[in-house]
Structure formats: C-alpha cells, structure tokens
mmCIF file as Biopython writes it, N, C-alpha, C and O atoms, coordinates in Angstrom:
data_model
#
loop_
_atom_site.group_PDB
_atom_site.id
_atom_site.type_symbol
_atom_site.label_atom_id
_atom_site.label_alt_id
_atom_site.label_comp_id
_atom_site.label_asym_id
_atom_site.label_entity_id
_atom_site.label_seq_id
_atom_site.pdbx_PDB_ins_code
_atom_site.Cartn_x
_atom_site.Cartn_y
_atom_site.Cartn_z
_atom_site.occupancy
_atom_site.B_iso_or_equiv
_atom_site.auth_seq_id
_atom_site.auth_asym_id
_atom_site.pdbx_PDB_model_num
ATOM 1   N N  . MET A ? 1  ? 121.770 111.284 -7.175 1.0 0.0 1  A 1 
ATOM 2   C CA . MET A ? 1  ? 120.549 111.178 -7.983 1.0 0.0 1  A 1 
ATOM 3   C C  . MET A ? 1  ? 119.707 109.963 -7.614 1.0 0.0 1  A 1 
ATOM 4   O O  . MET A ? 1  ? 118.485 109.982 -7.758 1.0 0.0 1  A 1 
ATOM 5   N N  . ILE A ? 2  ? 120.370 108.895 -7.132 1.0 0.0 2  A 1 
ATOM 6   C CA . ILE A ? 2  ? 119.587 107.725 -6.773 1.0 0.0 2  A 1 
ATOM 7   C C  . ILE A ? 2  ? 118.860 108.042 -5.587 1.0 0.0 2  A 1 
ATOM 8   O O  . ILE A ? 2  ? 117.663 107.758 -5.559 1.0 0.0 2  A 1 
ATOM 9   N N  . LEU A ? 3  ? 119.416 108.604 -4.574 1.0 0.0 3  A 1 
ATOM 10  C CA . LEU A ? 3  ? 118.608 108.992 -3.289 1.0 0.0 3  A 1 
ATOM 11  C C  . LEU A ? 3  ? 117.455 109.924 -3.648 1.0 0.0 3  A 1 
ATOM 12  O O  . LEU A ? 3  ? 116.345 109.742 -3.147 1.0 0.0 3  A 1 
ATOM 13  N N  . THR A ? 4  ? 117.679 110.866 -4.458 1.0 0.0 4  A 1 
ATOM 14  C CA . THR A ? 4  ? 116.530 111.778 -4.740 1.0 0.0 4  A 1 
ATOM 15  C C  . THR A ? 4  ? 115.410 111.129 -5.612 1.0 0.0 4  A 1 
ATOM 16  O O  . THR A ? 4  ? 114.251 111.545 -5.609 1.0 0.0 4  A 1 
ATOM 17  N N  . SER A ? 5  ? 115.837 110.103 -6.339 1.0 0.0 5  A 1 
ATOM 18  C CA . SER A ? 5  ? 114.811 109.347 -7.125 1.0 0.0 5  A 1 
ATOM 19  C C  . SER A ? 5  ? 113.943 108.511 -6.210 1.0 0.0 5  A 1 
ATOM 20  O O  . SER A ? 5  ? 112.808 108.157 -6.529 1.0 0.0 5  A 1 
ATOM 21  N N  . LYS A ? 6  ? 114.540 108.202 -5.027 1.0 0.0 6  A 1 
ATOM 22  C CA . LYS A ? 6  ? 113.758 107.414 -4.096 1.0 0.0 6  A 1 
ATOM 23  C C  . LYS A ? 6  ? 113.036 108.356 -3.043 1.0 0.0 6  A 1 
ATOM 24  O O  . LYS A ? 6  ? 112.624 107.893 -1.979 1.0 0.0 6  A 1 
ATOM 25  N N  . ARG A ? 7  ? 112.907 109.600 -3.355 1.0 0.0 7  A 1 
ATOM 26  C CA . ARG A ? 7  ? 112.255 110.704 -2.578 1.0 0.0 7  A 1 
ATOM 27  C C  . ARG A ? 7  ? 112.844 110.885 -1.163 1.0 0.0 7  A 1 
ATOM 28  O O  . ARG A ? 7  ? 112.146 111.075 -0.166 1.0 0.0 7  A 1 
ATOM 29  N N  . VAL A ? 8  ? 114.162 110.810 -1.163 1.0 0.0 8  A 1 
ATOM 30  C CA . VAL A ? 8  ? 114.916 111.253 0.188  1.0 0.0 8  A 1 
ATOM 31  C C  . VAL A ? 8  ? 115.114 112.672 0.120  1.0 0.0 8  A 1 
ATOM 32  O O  . VAL A ? 8  ? 115.738 113.195 -0.802 1.0 0.0 8  A 1 
ATOM 33  N N  . LYS A ? 9  ? 114.585 113.328 1.095  1.0 0.0 9  A 1 
ATOM 34  C CA . LYS A ? 9  ? 114.703 114.856 1.165  1.0 0.0 9  A 1 
ATOM 35  C C  . LYS A ? 9  ? 115.977 115.296 1.863  1.0 0.0 9  A 1 
ATOM 36  O O  . LYS A ? 9  ? 116.609 116.268 1.449  1.0 0.0 9  A 1 
ATOM 37  N N  . LYS A ? 10 ? 116.351 114.610 2.891  1.0 0.0 10 A 1 
ATOM 38  C CA . LYS A ? 10 ? 117.573 114.902 3.705  1.0 0.0 10 A 1 
ATOM 39  C C  . LYS A ? 10 ? 118.775 114.076 3.253  1.0 0.0 10 A 1 
ATOM 40  O O  . LYS A ? 10 ? 119.146 113.065 3.849  1.0 0.0 10 A 1 
ATOM 41  N N  . ILE A ? 11 ? 119.364 114.578 2.151  1.0 0.0 11 A 1 
ATOM 42  C CA . ILE A ? 11 ? 120.437 113.804 1.454  1.0 0.0 11 A 1 
ATOM 43  C C  . ILE A ? 11 ? 121.623 113.668 2.446  1.0 0.0 11 A 1 
ATOM 44  O O  . ILE A ? 11 ? 122.175 112.576 2.576  1.0 0.0 11 A 1 
ATOM 45  N N  . ASN A ? 12 ? 122.023 114.748 3.143  1.0 0.0 12 A 1 
ATOM 46  C CA . ASN A ? 12 ? 123.125 114.846 3.982  1.0 0.0 12 A 1 
ATOM 47  C C  . ASN A ? 12 ? 122.917 113.761 5.126  1.0 0.0 12 A 1 
ATOM 48  O O  . ASN A ? 12 ? 123.770 112.922 5.412  1.0 0.0 12 A 1 
ATOM 49  N N  . MET A ? 13 ? 121.734 113.875 5.716  1.0 0.0 13 A 1 
ATOM 50  C CA . MET A ? 13 ? 121.512 112.899 6.880  1.0 0.0 13 A 1 
ATOM 51  C C  . MET A ? 13 ? 121.585 111.450 6.297  1.0 0.0 13 A 1 
ATOM 52  O O  . MET A ? 13 ? 122.157 110.574 6.944  1.0 0.0 13 A 1 
ATOM 53  N N  . MET A ? 14 ? 121.030 111.192 5.116  1.0 0.0 14 A 1 
ATOM 54  C CA . MET A ? 14 ? 121.076 109.812 4.591  1.0 0.0 14 A 1 
ATOM 55  C C  . MET A ? 14 ? 122.527 109.404 4.344  1.0 0.0 14 A 1 
ATOM 56  O O  . MET A ? 14 ? 122.897 108.282 4.690  1.0 0.0 14 A 1 
ATOM 57  N N  . ILE A ? 15 ? 123.397 110.298 3.739  1.0 0.0 15 A 1 
ATOM 58  C CA . ILE A ? 15 ? 124.848 109.891 3.464  1.0 0.0 15 A 1 
ATOM 59  C C  . ILE A ? 15 ? 125.538 109.621 4.803  1.0 0.0 15 A 1 
ATOM 60  O O  . ILE A ? 15 ? 126.283 108.647 4.910  1.0 0.0 15 A 1 
ATOM 61  N N  . LEU A ? 16 ? 125.307 110.482 5.864  1.0 0.0 16 A 1 
ATOM 62  C CA . LEU A ? 16 ? 125.927 110.322 7.153  1.0 0.0 16 A 1 
ATOM 63  C C  . LEU A ? 16 ? 125.441 109.028 7.816  1.0 0.0 16 A 1 
ATOM 64  O O  . LEU A ? 16 ? 126.223 108.331 8.463  1.0 0.0 16 A 1 
ATOM 65  N N  . SER A ? 17 ? 124.125 108.702 7.653  1.0 0.0 17 A 1 
ATOM 66  C CA . SER A ? 17 ? 123.566 107.463 8.235  1.0 0.0 17 A 1 
ATOM 67  C C  . SER A ? 17 ? 124.220 106.126 7.488  1.0 0.0 17 A 1 
ATOM 68  O O  . SER A ? 17 ? 124.601 105.144 8.125  1.0 0.0 17 A 1 
ATOM 69  N N  . ILE A ? 18 ? 124.282 106.224 6.242  1.0 0.0 18 A 1 
ATOM 70  C CA . ILE A ? 18 ? 124.952 105.145 5.362  1.0 0.0 18 A 1 
ATOM 71  C C  . ILE A ? 18 ? 126.380 104.925 5.885  1.0 0.0 18 A 1 
ATOM 72  O O  . ILE A ? 18 ? 126.783 103.811 6.218  1.0 0.0 18 A 1 
ATOM 73  N N  . LYS A ? 19 ? 127.082 105.975 5.937  1.0 0.0 19 A 1 
ATOM 74  C CA . LYS A ? 19 ? 128.516 105.901 6.401  1.0 0.0 19 A 1 
ATOM 75  C C  . LYS A ? 19 ? 128.659 105.271 7.824  1.0 0.0 19 A 1 
ATOM 76  O O  . LYS A ? 19 ? 129.510 104.423 8.094  1.0 0.0 19 A 1 
ATOM 77  N N  . THR A ? 20 ? 127.780 105.749 8.672  1.0 0.0 20 A 1 
ATOM 78  C CA . THR A ? 20 ? 127.770 105.188 10.023 1.0 0.0 20 A 1 
ATOM 79  C C  . THR A ? 20 ? 127.401 103.707 10.130 1.0 0.0 20 A 1 
ATOM 80  O O  . THR A ? 20 ? 128.047 102.918 10.820 1.0 0.0 20 A 1 
ATOM 81  N N  . ILE A ? 21 ? 126.357 103.384 9.430  1.0 0.0 21 A 1 
ATOM 82  C CA . ILE A ? 21 ? 125.861 101.948 9.438  1.0 0.0 21 A 1 
ATOM 83  C C  . ILE A ? 21 ? 126.811 101.017 8.763  1.0 0.0 21 A 1 
ATOM 84  O O  . ILE A ? 21 ? 127.093 99.935  9.279  1.0 0.0 21 A 1 
ATOM 85  N N  . PHE A ? 22 ? 127.343 101.429 7.557  1.0 0.0 22 A 1 
ATOM 86  C CA . PHE A ? 22 ? 128.339 100.527 6.951  1.0 0.0 22 A 1 
ATOM 87  C C  . PHE A ? 22 ? 129.541 100.334 7.744  1.0 0.0 22 A 1 
ATOM 88  O O  . PHE A ? 22 ? 130.121 99.248  7.742  1.0 0.0 22 A 1 
ATOM 89  N N  . THR A ? 23 ? 129.971 101.392 8.464  1.0 0.0 23 A 1 
ATOM 90  C CA . THR A ? 23 ? 131.152 101.232 9.237  1.0 0.0 23 A 1 
ATOM 91  C C  . THR A ? 23 ? 130.883 100.304 10.426 1.0 0.0 23 A 1 
ATOM 92  O O  . THR A ? 23 ? 131.764 99.514  10.764 1.0 0.0 23 A 1 
ATOM 93  N N  . ALA A ? 24 ? 129.777 100.352 11.044 1.0 0.0 24 A 1 
ATOM 94  C CA . ALA A ? 24 ? 129.346 99.512  12.099 1.0 0.0 24 A 1 
ATOM 95  C C  . ALA A ? 24 ? 129.299 98.021  11.605 1.0 0.0 24 A 1 
ATOM 96  O O  . ALA A ? 24 ? 129.748 97.082  12.262 1.0 0.0 24 A 1 
ATOM 97  N N  . ILE A ? 25 ? 128.771 97.925  10.512 1.0 0.0 25 A 1 
ATOM 98  C CA . ILE A ? 25 ? 128.698 96.494  9.884  1.0 0.0 25 A 1 
ATOM 99  C C  . ILE A ? 25 ? 130.060 95.953  9.547  1.0 0.0 25 A 1 
ATOM 100 O O  . ILE A ? 25 ? 130.373 94.802  9.852  1.0 0.0 25 A 1 
ATOM 101 N N  . PHE A ? 26 ? 130.876 96.778  8.916  1.0 0.0 26 A 1 
ATOM 102 C CA . PHE A ? 26 ? 132.207 96.291  8.543  1.0 0.0 26 A 1 
ATOM 103 C C  . PHE A ? 26 ? 133.081 96.018  9.744  1.0 0.0 26 A 1 
ATOM 104 O O  . PHE A ? 26 ? 133.886 95.086  9.723  1.0 0.0 26 A 1 
ATOM 105 N N  . LEU A ? 27 ? 132.933 96.854  10.849 1.0 0.0 27 A 1 
ATOM 106 C CA . LEU A ? 27 ? 133.732 96.583  12.030 1.0 0.0 27 A 1 
ATOM 107 C C  . LEU A ? 27 ? 133.006 95.582  13.012 1.0 0.0 27 A 1 
ATOM 108 O O  . LEU A ? 27 ? 133.516 95.275  14.089 1.0 0.0 27 A 1 
ATOM 109 N N  . ASN A ? 28 ? 131.887 95.128  12.620 1.0 0.0 28 A 1 
ATOM 110 C CA . ASN A ? 28 ? 131.063 94.202  13.393 1.0 0.0 28 A 1 
ATOM 111 C C  . ASN A ? 28 ? 130.909 94.800  14.843 1.0 0.0 28 A 1 
ATOM 112 O O  . ASN A ? 28 ? 131.307 94.194  15.838 1.0 0.0 28 A 1 
ATOM 113 N N  . THR A ? 29 ? 130.358 95.920  14.883 1.0 0.0 29 A 1 
ATOM 114 C CA . THR A ? 29 ? 130.148 96.653  16.142 1.0 0.0 29 A 1 
ATOM 115 C C  . THR A ? 29 ? 128.759 97.337  16.034 1.0 0.0 29 A 1 
ATOM 116 O O  . THR A ? 29 ? 127.981 97.108  15.107 1.0 0.0 29 A 1 
ATOM 117 N N  . THR A ? 30 ? 128.517 98.172  17.029 1.0 0.0 30 A 1 
ATOM 118 C CA . THR A ? 30 ? 127.214 98.822  17.096 1.0 0.0 30 A 1 
ATOM 119 C C  . THR A ? 30 ? 127.324 100.257 16.553 1.0 0.0 30 A 1 
ATOM 120 O O  . THR A ? 30 ? 128.433 100.784 16.464 1.0 0.0 30 A 1 
ATOM 121 N N  . ILE A ? 31 ? 126.235 100.884 16.199 1.0 0.0 31 A 1 
ATOM 122 C CA . ILE A ? 31 ? 126.137 102.238 15.696 1.0 0.0 31 A 1 
ATOM 123 C C  . ILE A ? 31 ? 126.503 103.141 16.866 1.0 0.0 31 A 1 
ATOM 124 O O  . ILE A ? 31 ? 127.119 104.185 16.648 1.0 0.0 31 A 1 
ATOM 125 N N  . GLU A ? 32 ? 126.161 102.793 18.064 1.0 0.0 32 A 1 
ATOM 126 C CA . GLU A ? 32 ? 126.574 103.610 19.285 1.0 0.0 32 A 1 
ATOM 127 C C  . GLU A ? 32 ? 128.100 103.693 19.371 1.0 0.0 32 A 1 
ATOM 128 O O  . GLU A ? 32 ? 128.654 104.785 19.492 1.0 0.0 32 A 1 
ATOM 129 N N  . PHE A ? 33 ? 128.753 102.596 19.312 1.0 0.0 33 A 1 
ATOM 130 C CA . PHE A ? 33 ? 130.252 102.589 19.279 1.0 0.0 33 A 1 
ATOM 131 C C  . PHE A ? 33 ? 130.827 103.437 18.184 1.0 0.0 33 A 1 
ATOM 132 O O  . PHE A ? 33 ? 131.773 104.171 18.470 1.0 0.0 33 A 1 
ATOM 133 N N  . VAL A ? 34 ? 130.366 103.415 16.988 1.0 0.0 34 A 1 
ATOM 134 C CA . VAL A ? 34 ? 130.858 104.159 15.937 1.0 0.0 34 A 1 
ATOM 135 C C  . VAL A ? 34 ? 130.729 105.673 16.207 1.0 0.0 34 A 1 
ATOM 136 O O  . VAL A ? 34 ? 131.641 106.483 16.037 1.0 0.0 34 A 1 
ATOM 137 N N  . ALA A ? 35 ? 129.494 105.957 16.646 1.0 0.0 35 A 1 
ATOM 138 C CA . ALA A ? 35 ? 129.198 107.325 16.986 1.0 0.0 35 A 1 
ATOM 139 C C  . ALA A ? 35 ? 130.106 107.919 18.135 1.0 0.0 35 A 1 
ATOM 140 O O  . ALA A ? 35 ? 130.523 109.075 18.076 1.0 0.0 35 A 1 
ATOM 141 N N  . SER A ? 36 ? 130.373 107.111 19.126 1.0 0.0 36 A 1 
ATOM 142 C CA . SER A ? 36 ? 131.236 107.525 20.250 1.0 0.0 36 A 1 
ATOM 143 C C  . SER A ? 36 ? 132.598 107.718 19.722 1.0 0.0 36 A 1 
ATOM 144 O O  . SER A ? 36 ? 133.283 108.637 20.171 1.0 0.0 36 A 1 
ATOM 145 N N  . GLU A ? 37 ? 133.051 106.932 18.809 1.0 0.0 37 A 1 
ATOM 146 C CA . GLU A ? 37 ? 134.443 107.015 18.345 1.0 0.0 37 A 1 
ATOM 147 C C  . GLU A ? 37 ? 134.580 108.204 17.407 1.0 0.0 37 A 1 
ATOM 148 O O  . GLU A ? 37 ? 135.640 108.827 17.346 1.0 0.0 37 A 1 
ATOM 149 N N  . LEU A ? 38 ? 133.551 108.514 16.696 1.0 0.0 38 A 1 
ATOM 150 C CA . LEU A ? 38 ? 133.663 109.707 15.873 1.0 0.0 38 A 1 
ATOM 151 C C  . LEU A ? 38 ? 133.586 111.017 16.768 1.0 0.0 38 A 1 
ATOM 152 O O  . LEU A ? 38 ? 134.077 112.077 16.379 1.0 0.0 38 A 1 
ATOM 153 N N  . LYS A ? 39 ? 133.019 110.898 17.843 1.0 0.0 39 A 1 
ATOM 154 C CA . LYS A ? 39 ? 132.986 112.144 18.823 1.0 0.0 39 A 1 
ATOM 155 C C  . LYS A ? 39 ? 134.433 112.253 19.443 1.0 0.0 39 A 1 
ATOM 156 O O  . LYS A ? 39 ? 134.922 113.353 19.701 1.0 0.0 39 A 1 
ATOM 157 N N  . ARG A ? 40 ? 135.081 111.095 19.666 1.0 0.0 40 A 1 
ATOM 158 C CA . ARG A ? 40 ? 136.340 111.085 20.361 1.0 0.0 40 A 1 
ATOM 159 C C  . ARG A ? 40 ? 137.495 111.488 19.538 1.0 0.0 40 A 1 
ATOM 160 O O  . ARG A ? 40 ? 138.422 112.132 20.030 1.0 0.0 40 A 1 
ATOM 161 N N  . ASP A ? 41 ? 137.470 111.125 18.278 1.0 0.0 41 A 1 
ATOM 162 C CA . ASP A ? 41 ? 138.677 111.243 17.372 1.0 0.0 41 A 1 
ATOM 163 C C  . ASP A ? 41 ? 138.318 112.225 16.134 1.0 0.0 41 A 1 
ATOM 164 O O  . ASP A ? 41 ? 137.457 111.993 15.285 1.0 0.0 41 A 1 
ATOM 165 N N  . LYS A ? 42 ? 139.035 113.211 16.193 1.0 0.0 42 A 1 
ATOM 166 C CA . LYS A ? 42 ? 138.798 114.271 15.059 1.0 0.0 42 A 1 
ATOM 167 C C  . LYS A ? 42 ? 139.341 113.818 13.820 1.0 0.0 42 A 1 
ATOM 168 O O  . LYS A ? 42 ? 138.845 114.279 12.792 1.0 0.0 42 A 1 
ATOM 169 N N  . LYS A ? 43 ? 140.310 112.961 13.736 1.0 0.0 43 A 1 
ATOM 170 C CA . LYS A ? 43 ? 140.920 112.383 12.569 1.0 0.0 43 A 1 
ATOM 171 C C  . LYS A ? 43 ? 139.799 111.537 11.749 1.0 0.0 43 A 1 
ATOM 172 O O  . LYS A ? 43 ? 139.688 111.558 10.523 1.0 0.0 43 A 1 
ATOM 173 N N  . LEU A ? 44 ? 139.042 110.837 12.587 1.0 0.0 44 A 1 
ATOM 174 C CA . LEU A ? 44 ? 137.993 110.068 11.872 1.0 0.0 44 A 1 
ATOM 175 C C  . LEU A ? 44 ? 136.942 110.920 11.220 1.0 0.0 44 A 1 
ATOM 176 O O  . LEU A ? 44 ? 136.378 110.557 10.187 1.0 0.0 44 A 1 
ATOM 177 N N  . LEU A ? 45 ? 136.682 112.055 11.826 1.0 0.0 45 A 1 
ATOM 178 C CA . LEU A ? 45 ? 135.631 112.921 11.194 1.0 0.0 45 A 1 
ATOM 179 C C  . LEU A ? 45 ? 136.225 113.509 9.960  1.0 0.0 45 A 1 
ATOM 180 O O  . LEU A ? 45 ? 135.475 113.725 9.008  1.0 0.0 45 A 1 
ATOM 181 N N  . LYS A ? 46 ? 137.540 113.799 9.875  1.0 0.0 46 A 1 
ATOM 182 C CA . LYS A ? 46 ? 138.246 114.240 8.685  1.0 0.0 46 A 1 
ATOM 183 C C  . LYS A ? 46 ? 138.209 113.211 7.586  1.0 0.0 46 A 1 
ATOM 184 O O  . LYS A ? 46 ? 138.029 113.518 6.407  1.0 0.0 46 A 1 
ATOM 185 N N  . PHE A ? 47 ? 138.402 111.868 8.049  1.0 0.0 47 A 1 
ATOM 186 C CA . PHE A ? 47 ? 138.534 110.768 7.122  1.0 0.0 47 A 1 
ATOM 187 C C  . PHE A ? 47 ? 137.084 110.575 6.437  1.0 0.0 47 A 1 
ATOM 188 O O  . PHE A ? 47 ? 136.961 110.371 5.229  1.0 0.0 47 A 1 
ATOM 189 N N  . PHE A ? 48 ? 136.009 110.661 7.330  1.0 0.0 48 A 1 
ATOM 190 C CA . PHE A ? 48 ? 134.699 110.412 6.776  1.0 0.0 48 A 1 
ATOM 191 C C  . PHE A ? 48 ? 134.102 111.659 6.047  1.0 0.0 48 A 1 
ATOM 192 O O  . PHE A ? 48 ? 133.003 111.663 5.492  1.0 0.0 48 A 1 
ATOM 193 N N  . LYS A ? 49 ? 134.931 112.678 6.113  1.0 0.0 49 A 1 
ATOM 194 C CA . LYS A ? 49 ? 134.479 113.889 5.484  1.0 0.0 49 A 1 
ATOM 195 C C  . LYS A ? 49 ? 133.140 114.447 6.004  1.0 0.0 49 A 1 
ATOM 196 O O  . LYS A ? 49 ? 132.271 114.885 5.250  1.0 0.0 49 A 1 
ATOM 197 N N  . ILE A ? 50 ? 133.035 114.398 7.347  1.0 0.0 50 A 1 
ATOM 198 C CA . ILE A ? 50 ? 131.777 114.989 7.982  1.0 0.0 50 A 1 
ATOM 199 C C  . ILE A ? 50 ? 132.165 115.941 9.009  1.0 0.0 50 A 1 
ATOM 200 O O  . ILE A ? 50 ? 133.258 115.859 9.570  1.0 0.0 50 A 1 
ATOM 201 N N  . ASP A ? 51 ? 131.275 116.876 9.285  1.0 0.0 51 A 1 
ATOM 202 C CA . ASP A ? 51 ? 131.537 117.988 10.227 1.0 0.0 51 A 1 
ATOM 203 C C  . ASP A ? 51 ? 130.608 117.830 11.429 1.0 0.0 51 A 1 
ATOM 204 O O  . ASP A ? 51 ? 130.864 118.414 12.482 1.0 0.0 51 A 1 
ATOM 205 N N  . LYS A ? 52 ? 129.538 117.051 11.291 1.0 0.0 52 A 1 
ATOM 206 C CA . LYS A ? 52 ? 128.505 116.891 12.374 1.0 0.0 52 A 1 
ATOM 207 C C  . LYS A ? 52 ? 128.581 115.386 12.912 1.0 0.0 52 A 1 
ATOM 208 O O  . LYS A ? 52 ? 128.441 114.465 12.108 1.0 0.0 52 A 1 
ATOM 209 N N  . VAL A ? 53 ? 128.781 115.156 14.150 1.0 0.0 53 A 1 
ATOM 210 C CA . VAL A ? 53 ? 128.878 113.868 14.625 1.0 0.0 53 A 1 
ATOM 211 C C  . VAL A ? 53 ? 127.394 113.368 14.913 1.0 0.0 53 A 1 
ATOM 212 O O  . VAL A ? 53 ? 126.605 114.008 15.609 1.0 0.0 53 A 1 
ATOM 213 N N  . PRO A ? 54 ? 127.104 112.165 14.305 1.0 0.0 54 A 1 
ATOM 214 C CA . PRO A ? 54 ? 125.814 111.650 14.539 1.0 0.0 54 A 1 
ATOM 215 C C  . PRO A ? 54 ? 125.743 110.972 15.863 1.0 0.0 54 A 1 
ATOM 216 O O  . PRO A ? 54 ? 126.757 110.595 16.451 1.0 0.0 54 A 1 
ATOM 217 N N  . THR A ? 55 ? 124.532 110.819 16.329 1.0 0.0 55 A 1 
ATOM 218 C CA . THR A ? 55 ? 124.211 110.005 17.461 1.0 0.0 55 A 1 
ATOM 219 C C  . THR A ? 55 ? 123.409 108.696 16.996 1.0 0.0 55 A 1 
ATOM 220 O O  . THR A ? 55 ? 122.845 108.700 15.902 1.0 0.0 55 A 1 
ATOM 221 N N  . ALA A ? 56 ? 123.369 107.676 17.763 1.0 0.0 56 A 1 
ATOM 222 C CA . ALA A ? 56 ? 122.777 106.461 17.233 1.0 0.0 56 A 1 
ATOM 223 C C  . ALA A ? 56 ? 121.304 106.525 17.075 1.0 0.0 56 A 1 
ATOM 224 O O  . ALA A ? 56 ? 120.762 105.882 16.176 1.0 0.0 56 A 1 
ATOM 225 N N  . ILE A ? 57 ? 120.591 107.297 17.936 1.0 0.0 57 A 1 
ATOM 226 C CA . ILE A ? 57 ? 119.158 107.220 17.819 1.0 0.0 57 A 1 
ATOM 227 C C  . ILE A ? 57 ? 118.628 107.977 16.558 1.0 0.0 57 A 1 
ATOM 228 O O  . ILE A ? 57 ? 117.729 107.453 15.900 1.0 0.0 57 A 1 
ATOM 229 N N  . PRO A ? 58 ? 119.151 109.202 16.189 1.0 0.0 58 A 1 
ATOM 230 C CA . PRO A ? 58 ? 118.656 109.673 14.942 1.0 0.0 58 A 1 
ATOM 231 C C  . PRO A ? 58 ? 118.984 108.931 13.704 1.0 0.0 58 A 1 
ATOM 232 O O  . PRO A ? 58 ? 118.190 108.841 12.767 1.0 0.0 58 A 1 
ATOM 233 N N  . VAL A ? 59 ? 120.249 108.362 13.713 1.0 0.0 59 A 1 
ATOM 234 C CA . VAL A ? 59 ? 120.606 107.486 12.583 1.0 0.0 59 A 1 
ATOM 235 C C  . VAL A ? 59 ? 119.645 106.321 12.435 1.0 0.0 59 A 1 
ATOM 236 O O  . VAL A ? 59 ? 119.178 106.047 11.329 1.0 0.0 59 A 1 
ATOM 237 N N  . SER A ? 60 ? 119.335 105.617 13.546 1.0 0.0 60 A 1 
ATOM 238 C CA . SER A ? 60 ? 118.483 104.519 13.460 1.0 0.0 60 A 1 
ATOM 239 C C  . SER A ? 60 ? 117.031 104.867 13.123 1.0 0.0 60 A 1 
ATOM 240 O O  . SER A ? 60 ? 116.345 104.142 12.402 1.0 0.0 60 A 1 
ATOM 241 N N  . GLU A ? 61 ? 116.613 105.943 13.643 1.0 0.0 61 A 1 
ATOM 242 C CA . GLU A ? 61 ? 115.215 106.458 13.300 1.0 0.0 61 A 1 
ATOM 243 C C  . GLU A ? 61 ? 115.119 106.876 11.837 1.0 0.0 61 A 1 
ATOM 244 O O  . GLU A ? 61 ? 114.128 106.582 11.167 1.0 0.0 61 A 1 
ATOM 245 N N  . PHE A ? 62 ? 116.185 107.587 11.322 1.0 0.0 62 A 1 
ATOM 246 C CA . PHE A ? 62 ? 116.084 107.930 10.000 1.0 0.0 62 A 1 
ATOM 247 C C  . PHE A ? 62 ? 116.108 106.820 8.980  1.0 0.0 62 A 1 
ATOM 248 O O  . PHE A ? 62 ? 115.347 106.820 8.013  1.0 0.0 62 A 1 
ATOM 249 N N  . ILE A ? 63 ? 117.030 105.837 9.222  1.0 0.0 63 A 1 
ATOM 250 C CA . ILE A ? 63 ? 117.003 104.634 8.328  1.0 0.0 63 A 1 
ATOM 251 C C  . ILE A ? 63 ? 115.807 103.821 8.452  1.0 0.0 63 A 1 
ATOM 252 O O  . ILE A ? 63 ? 115.352 103.278 7.446  1.0 0.0 63 A 1 
ATOM 253 N N  . SER A ? 64 ? 115.211 103.671 9.666  1.0 0.0 64 A 1 
ATOM 254 C CA . SER A ? 64 ? 114.007 102.933 9.691  1.0 0.0 64 A 1 
ATOM 255 C C  . SER A ? 64 ? 112.825 103.393 8.853  1.0 0.0 64 A 1 
ATOM 256 O O  . SER A ? 64 ? 111.909 102.625 8.562  1.0 0.0 64 A 1 
ATOM 257 N N  . ARG A ? 65 ? 112.866 104.619 8.486  1.0 0.0 65 A 1 
ATOM 258 C CA . ARG A ? 65 ? 111.660 105.167 7.677  1.0 0.0 65 A 1 
ATOM 259 C C  . ARG A ? 65 ? 111.712 104.561 6.275  1.0 0.0 65 A 1 
ATOM 260 O O  . ARG A ? 65 ? 110.718 104.658 5.554  1.0 0.0 65 A 1 
ATOM 261 N N  . PHE A ? 66 ? 112.784 103.961 5.861  1.0 0.0 66 A 1 
ATOM 262 C CA . PHE A ? 66 ? 112.857 103.462 4.385  1.0 0.0 66 A 1 
ATOM 263 C C  . PHE A ? 66 ? 112.781 101.976 4.386  1.0 0.0 66 A 1 
ATOM 264 O O  . PHE A ? 66 ? 113.243 101.309 5.312  1.0 0.0 66 A 1 
ATOM 265 N N  . GLU A ? 67 ? 112.197 101.459 3.344  1.0 0.0 67 A 1 
ATOM 266 C CA . GLU A ? 67 ? 112.096 100.066 3.046  1.0 0.0 67 A 1 
ATOM 267 C C  . GLU A ? 67 ? 113.426 99.648  2.349  1.0 0.0 67 A 1 
ATOM 268 O O  . GLU A ? 67 ? 114.033 100.398 1.585  1.0 0.0 67 A 1 
ATOM 269 N N  . PRO A ? 68 ? 113.848 98.324  2.694  1.0 0.0 68 A 1 
ATOM 270 C CA . PRO A ? 68 ? 115.032 97.936  1.929  1.0 0.0 68 A 1 
ATOM 271 C C  . PRO A ? 68 ? 114.794 97.619  0.460  1.0 0.0 68 A 1 
ATOM 272 O O  . PRO A ? 68 ? 115.735 97.284  -0.259 1.0 0.0 68 A 1 
#
C-alpha cells in the first residue's frame, strides 16, 4: 500500500530493486555483484523469493526515478 500511495506502478520491480540494493548495502558490495551471485546460485533465488534475476542497470535506472 505504501508503494502504491507513492504512485509506483511496477510494484514487483520495486520490491526486486529494494531487495537487491539492501543486500548490496548490507554486504558492503555492489549491485553488480549481488546480481551475478543471484544468477549463479539458485538457492539465493529461492531465499529471496524471486524468479527473475535482475541486472544492475535496470535496478539502478528504476530506483533513480524516485526521490528519497
């Protein structure tokens, strides 16, 4: 509900982006590294409850559209 109140239309992409960015911040690494590890390890996909592996460029572009 919070995301829709902020006029986010692609909720799934936003959730995927948030998971990827928070993981990168928590592990003190880059979005590219998190994306490559998600591609490499199927257990991580299951843990994150995602079925589509993000790439760094779409995640960065999607998040950059929104103000903090």
